[in-house]
N, C-alpha and C positions, 0 to 999 in steps of 0.2 A: 460599518458605514464610515465614509471619510468625513473629516472635519468640515470640508467644503460643503458636502451634502447636508450636514447638520445646520450649517450657517444658512444655507438656502431655505431649508424647511422652517427655521426660526424666522427668517426674513419674511417668508410667505405668510406665516402665522401673524406676524406683526402687521403686515399689510392688510390682512383680513380683519384684524381687530381694529385697526385704524379706519377701515372702511365702515365698520359698524358705528364707530365713534363719529365719523363724518356724517353718517346718515342721521344720527341723533342731533348733531350740531346744526345741521341744515333744517332746523325745525320749521322755519318760515318759508322755505323754498317750496316751489310746486312739487307735487308728488312725482311727476315725470322726471324732473331734474334729480331728485333724490334717488329714484330707481336707476337712472342712467349712471349716476355716480357709483352706486353700489355695484352695478353690472361691470363697470370699468375697474373698480377696485378689486373685485373678486376675480376678474379675468387676469389682472396683473398678478395677483397672489397665486392663481392656478398656473400661470405661465412660469413664475419663479419656481414653484414646487415641481413642475413638470421637468425642469432642467436637471433636477437631482436624480440620482440612481433609483431611489425608491419611487419617485414620481414616474420615471420611465417604466419601471416594473408594473406599477399600478395601471398605467396607460395600456401596456401590453395585456394585462389581465382583463381590462374592460373590453378590449378588442376581441379577446378570446371568448368572453362572456356573450358578446353580441353575436359572434359566429355560432356559438352553441345554441343561442336562442333561435336562430334561423333554422336550426336542424330539428326543432321541436315540431311534432305533428299536432297542430291545434285541433280541438274538436269542432265539428260542424255546428251550424246554428241549431239544427234539429237535435243533435246530441246534447248540446248545452241546455236547451229548453227541457228535454226529457230528464236530464240529471237534476235540474233546478226543481222541476215538478216533483220528482221523487223526494228530494230533500224537504220541500214544503209539506208534502203529505206525511212524511215521517215525523216532522216537528209537530204537526197537528195531532197525529195519533198519540205521540208521547205526551203532549199537553193534556189530552183527554184522559189518558191512562193515569198520569200523575194526579190530576184533579180527582179521579175516582178513588185512588189510593188515599189521598189526603182526606177526602170526605169520609171514607171508611174508618180511618184512624181517628178522626174527630168523634165519630159516633161511638167507637170503642172506648175512647178516653172518657167521654161523657157518661157512658154506661158504668164504667169502673168507678168514676168519681160520684156517681149517683146524682148528677145534676140534671139528668133528663134531657130532653131535646125537643 
């Protein structure tokens, strides 16, 4: 990585930290103003970082990720509901099973200790 790229990334980090500091400094300001200031500060930081070589590679990576996400075949509503129903049913069956095992173990331990039940 070039020295110029390192300087850009450090500058972007400093702008981001200064933005958070400004948000805390603007304690009495309306929330909308504070949020707009943060949005502007982080936008500037991202713009500076984007001009560096790692920033350009990251931007290309995000574009590739979005393209891959569009290729995904998402399940239908019916498939989603069926899968969710099976998961809920499995959780309920396992809960009852574990409750029965726990109850059985309590009875066994009480019997072995002679404390009765």
